[in-house]
N, C-alpha and C positions, 0 to 999 in steps of 0.2 A: 794308747789309752782309748777305750771305747767311749763314745760321746756321753752317754748317760751314766757313766761310772760315778758312784757315790750318791746317785739319786735312788729313791726307793719308792716302790708302790706296794701297798698292803691290799690284798684281795680279800674281800668278804666272801666267805665260802659257807654255804648252808650246812648246818650240823646234821650229821646222819646221811648226807648225800654223798655219793661216790664220784669224786672228781680226781682225775689223774694230775697231781700237782706238777709232775715232770713235764707233761704236755703243756700245761698252762705256763710254766716258767719258760719253756722253749719258745712258745708262740710270742710271749711278751719280749723275750730277749731278741727275737728276730726283728720285731718292730722297733724296739727300744734297746739297741746294743749297749750292754754294760749295766742295765738296770738291775737293782737288787729287788728280789720279789720275796715277800713273806705272806703268810695267810693268817686270817683271823676268823675263827668260826663264829657264826651268828645264827640265831634261831630263825631269822627270816632275813632276807628274801629267799625265794626258792631258786634263784639264779645267781651266777657269779656277778659281783659288782666291785668297782673300785671303792675301797674303804678309806684310803688315805694316801696322800702323796707327800714326799719329802724331797726338797731340792736344797742342797747346801748353799748358804749365802754367798760363798766364793765360787760357785760353779758358773760357767759361762752362760748357761740358760737362765740362771737366776736374774740376770740383768736384762733379759728380754722384756720389752714393754711395748704397749700400744696406747695411743691417745684415745681416751673416751670422747666420742664426738659431742656429747651433751655437756659434760663438765670441763672438757679440755685438760683433764688430769691424766697423767701417765699411769697406767695400770700394769702391774707385772703379769706376764703371761706364761712364765716358765712352767709352773705347776699345772696350769690349764692345758698347756700343750701336751704334757705327759698324760694328764687325765683323759683327754680326748683320744689319744692313741691307744692307751690301755683299755678304755671303754670299748673302742672299736674291736679290739682283739677279743675281749671277753664276750661281747655281743655275738661275735662270730662263733665262739665256742658254745654259747648258750643255744644258738640257732641250730647247730649241728646235733645237739643233744635232744632237741624238741622232736 
């Protein structure tokens, strides 16, 4: 089983712009093995962005948390971890297109 299996990232992709979805899927899968990728067309922005993240409640990363230094409450970080990695990949693709 690949670590991010059953997790999902939805990529916001500009309407009318030509992006190779296969290249995007491959780049995300390389950084986040097992991630499910889907695309949502949007009228803006003009670049690829993370639209949404889903982490199943029973997935190991769903239990990852860190303590907020101000409130001392534990905050889940699973989706934020995926968001950061996916954003990094998409930013790299956007920079290559510029």
